[in-house]
C-alpha positions, -999 to +999 in steps of 0.1 A: +259-311+315+244-292+288+217-309+263+227-318+226+209-293+202+205-302+165+217-268+149+197-272+117+160-280+140+168-251+158+173-229+123+141-243+111+123-242+141+136-202+142+129-194+101+093-209+119+088-185+140+101-158+119+074-163+094+044-167+121+050-127+131+053-120+101+031-133+089+012-122+117+020-084+108+014-088+072-021-097+083-024-069+105-009-044+077-033-056+049-055-072+058-085-048+051-127-053+047-145-047+018-161-023+033-122-005+039-112-009+002-142+001-012-135+034+005-101+034-003-106+031-041-137+062-038-113+085-012-087+078-049-109+082-075-123+113-059-086+126-058-077+116-096-109+135-108-104+164-090-064+163-101-083+161-140-102+191-133-069+207-120-055+205-152-082+211-173-083+242-167-047+250-165-054+236-193-077+260-209-059+296-192-025+283-208-044+287-246-068+312-239-031+335-235-021+312-269-050+334-283-044+369-270-007+373-285 
């Protein structure tokens, strides 16, 4: 004969195992070192600066074109 199992306990244990699995995935995905965070911030800052430089160059050309017309 089978052993009687409380479904509530089974459900709680399953939820706990799922939460532990999700926590492990999050540690891998979001757990970065300080150096990695600083490198990513520096790269984003450089990309933003490049974009700003391109935008300013484009605005100057537009101003120049308006002056010629």
